[in-house]
C-alpha positions in Angstrom: 134.4 139.5 25.1 138.2 139.0 25.5 138.8 142.5 26.2 135.8 142.6 28.8 137.4 139.5 31.1 141.3 141.3 31.8 139.6 144.5 32.7 137.2 143.1 35.1 139.6 140.9 36.9 142.1 144.1 37.0 139.3 146.2 38.2 138.2 143.9 40.9 141.8 143.6 42.4 141.7 147.4 42.5 138.8 148.0 44.3 139.4 145.2 46.8 143.0 147.1 47.3 141.0 150.3 47.8 138.6 148.8 50.4 141.5 147.1 52.2 143.2 150.3 52.5 140.3 152.3 53.6 139.6 149.4 56.2 143.3 149.6 57.5 143.1 153.7 57.5 140.0 153.2 59.6 
């Protein structure tokens, strides 16, 4: 359970950054 928390937060930030970059590139 403790290992599920850290990765969840990191993935959210990575996805957010990817989306942000996609929008900027658009």
